N, C-alpha and C positions, 0 to 999 in steps of 0.2 A: 503495499498500499504505500503511496508517494501523498505526501501533503505539502504542499507550499504554502507559506506565509510571507506576503509583499508589505512592507511598509513605506507607505508614501505619505508625505508629509502634509498635514492638512486633510488626509482622506481616511477613511477605515480600512483596516488591515484587509487587503484581498487573499482571500482562501481557495485554490483552486489543487486540482488532484491529477495534472497531466503534465507529461515532459515539456512541451511548449511553453508552459508559464513560465518553468525553471530557465529556457532559453531567453526569453523576452527579460526576465529580470535580471540575468547576467549581462545583457546588452544594453538596456538603460542605465544599468550602473545602482539598481535600487537596493535597498537595504532587505534582505528575505531570509526566511528560515525553510530549510528544505528537510523534511523528515523522513526516512525511509524504514519501514515496519515491515519484517519479513518480506522483502521487496522481491518482483519477479524479476527475470533476467533482463527484459527490456528496461526494466526500471533501475536496474543497476548498472545499465551502462551508462549511465549518465555520470558516474563517478571518474570514467577516462575518456568518455566522448563530450562533456561539455565542461566539465571541472579540471580534467588533464591531472587528475590526482597521482603521485608518485605508485608507481605499480606494487612497491613494498607495504606502501601504507594501504592500498587497495587488498593486496593479499591479506594482511594483518585484520582488515574491517571485516572482510567476509570470513576469515576462519575463526570462530568462536575459541573461547579459553584461554585469549591472551590476559596478561597480565597487567593489571594499571600502570599506565605509563604516559608522557608526553614527549614527541617529537617535535621538533621546530625543521621545518621544510622551506623557511622562507617567506614565502606570500601566505602561507596557512601552517596552525599547529595541528596536530594529529594528537588525540586524547583519547585513550582507551581508559574506561571507569566501569565499575558494577553497582548496578542497583540492587538494594535485597527485596526477597519476594518470600517472606515468612509464611510457612503454613503453621497454622496452628493447629489443624486435624492430625498430623504427622509430628508437627515440632522439627521441622526441618529447615534448615536456612538454605533457600537455594537464591541462586544470584542471576541476573541476565546482565548480560556485557551491553554497554552502551558506547558506540564510537563518535568522535565529535571531530569534524574538520573546522576549525575555524579560521576565518579569514577577515579582511578588513570590512567586506562589503556584506558577507554572507556566512551562514553556519550551517553545516550539513551534520544529522545526525542519522546513524543507522543500528538498529537493535532488532533482532529475529523476533522476540516475543513483546508483548505490551507490556511497556514501563510506566509506572504509577506515577512517578516526576515529570514523564513526557507527557502523558494525559492531563495534568493538572495543569500544566503551562499550554495544551492545546485548548483546553476549556476557557482560560484565560483569556487566550487569542480570540476565540469566538465571543465572547462578553465584552471585548473591548478594553480590556484592562492594560494592554501594552501600550506602552508609547512609541510614537512613531519614530520619534529620534532616538529611542533606546540602541546600544550598538550591540554589533553580535557578541563582544567580550561579556558585556552586563547580560544578554540572555544567556550566555553559557553559564555565567554564574548562577540566575536564578533556577536553571535547570539541574546543575550541582546543589545547590542549596534544597530544593525540593527532594532532591534524591538522599541528601545526608538525613534530611527531616524524617525520612519513611523508616531510618534504621531505627529510631528511638522506641516505636511501638513493639517492635520486634525483639530488643534487648530487655526492654519492661518485661515481658510475658517470659521471656528466657531467664531473668531474675525472679519470677513469680515459681516457675517451675523449681528452680534452686530450693527455694524458702520451704518449698512443700516437699522436697526430696530431705530436707534438714529435720524435718517434723517427724515424716515417715521413719527416719533411721533412730530417733529417739525414742517414739512410740512402738514401732513394731519393724524390726529390720529383716524384711523377707527376702527369699532369693531374689525377687523381680528387680529390687533396688538396685543391684549391683549393675544390671544391665541397664538402667536408666543412666546410672551415673556415668558409663563408659559411652552412652549415647551422647549425653550433654557435653560428655569432654571432646567426642568426636566433634560436634556442631559448633564447639567453641573454636577448634582448631580451625573450621573452616572460616569461621568469621574472621580470627585472628591474622587468616591467610588473606583475605579480602581487605582488611581494614588498612593493613600496615602500608601497603604499597600505595594504598589510596592518600594515604595521609602524605607521603612524599611526592605524590604529583601535586597534591594542591597546596602543598609548602612551596614548590616551585612557581605556581602560577600566583602565590601570595605576595612572592618575593620582587613582582616587577621585571623579571627576568626575561619576558620575552617584549618584543616591540609591540606583539598585536595585543599584549595585556598591559594599560596604562598603569600607572602608577595609582591612577582613582578608583580603578576597579578592582586592581590588586587588594585594596583595602576591603572588597567585599568576599574576595576570594579567603583573604585571613579569617572572616569569620565562618567561613564552611570547613576550613581548616582547623578551628579552635573545637568545633562539633566533633568532625571525626576524630581529632586527638583524644576527646573526653570518651568517646564511645571506644577507642583503644585502650584506654587506662582501665575504661571499665571492664572489658575482655579480659585484662590481664588479672585485674581484681577479683574477677570470676575464677579464673585459673586456679588462684588461692584457693578459692572458697571449695570447689570441686576435689581439690586435693585434701582439703580438712574433711571435706564429707567422706571421701574414700578412707581417709584415714580412721574417722569416725565408726564407718560402717563394719571397718576390718576390726575396731575394739569391740563392739556392739557385738560382732559375730563369736570372736574369741572370750570374751565374757560369759555370752549364752552357753557356748561349749564347755568352759570351764565349770559352769554350774551343772550341766548334765552330767560331766565326767565324775563330778564331787559327789553328785547323787547316786550314781552309778557306783561309786566306789564304798558310800556309805551301805548301798544295799548288798553290795558283795562283803562287806566285812560284818555285818549282822549275820548273814547268813553263813559264815565260815563256822562259827561254834554249832550253828543248829545242824550243819551238813557234818561235822565231827561226833556230834551226839547221835545222829540217825545213823552216821556210818559206824561208830562203835558198838550200839546195841542190835545193830544189824549183821554182825559177823556170824559166820557159822562154826558155831562152837557148842559143845554140849553143856558147858556149865557157864551160863550167863547172867551176871546178878539182875535179881527181880525177873528173872524170865518164867518161874514157876509161880510167880506171885500173883493173883487174881487183878491186883491192880499196877501189874508191872508197865504195861502199854500205856495207860492214862498217866502213869508217873513220869514216862520219858517225854510224851506229848507235854506235859505240863512244865518240864523243865527246858525242853526248845522254846516254849513260848516265854516262860520268866527270862531266858537266857537273851531271846531276842529283845523283850521289853526293856530289860535292864542296859542294854548296849545303848539301844534308841536314847533312854533318858540321859546314858553317860554323854552321847554327843550332844544331846540337847543343852545338856548342864555346859558343857565346853564350847556352845555356840559354834557347831561345826555344822548344823542344819538350822 
């Protein structure tokens, strides 16, 4: 899908969906934004036929799973960034790659799946909230700012899941908790793997390192950098929480196992003299004390009961049980 937004001073933003409008915008030098969402082959051709982007940049754009980065090609910047798509149903951090070509008069965005930040900006375009004199660099900032803000709900939900895990470890440390802990650890590693390089990209954009991003706009990028840095710090703190939760689970499991082993040991110790008594009076000899007595059997049973109760009371007195 191709969406073209042209900003003409004194007029409303023109929205079109054909390649011809892209050519017209490039010809008259107007400021515009071209968004390619899961484009067709004919729509992808504008990358090299109309804009004449570098083949390496186009290759990185079309091929997914690129790390966040920013490359300076002189007339334009090629930026790779990732938006988060957090599913509460399965609790997985999934990311969608967003590639941006930033030039003096235009911005081209490319993504294979819908992105919430891009959709939010398109809604603002249709509502006429965008200024006609806004620069492509400022528009890029607004997209990245919306992208960074969309991380917050996902991180907040992740924090709630961590808190629930801590409560479960204290109340009932079942076997399913360890699987959940390792799932959270895996998700956190994915989050850190994405946020870390993005922080470096935004840091470069916030230092006015590139001519296409002036010092005035770089201040706005610094605000996005601060947001991503805060999320990176939170992700690092969550790593410590997960490790502490894992240690707490192992300690709770070990204590539970110790309680079970202590109980079994006490039971075995109590039955040790009972086994001795029954074994002693069950030997195959002709002469056994009390064997001829009418109450010999009942006396033996009473002796075993008294011995068991006596040992239990002794353990109770020693506070071993």
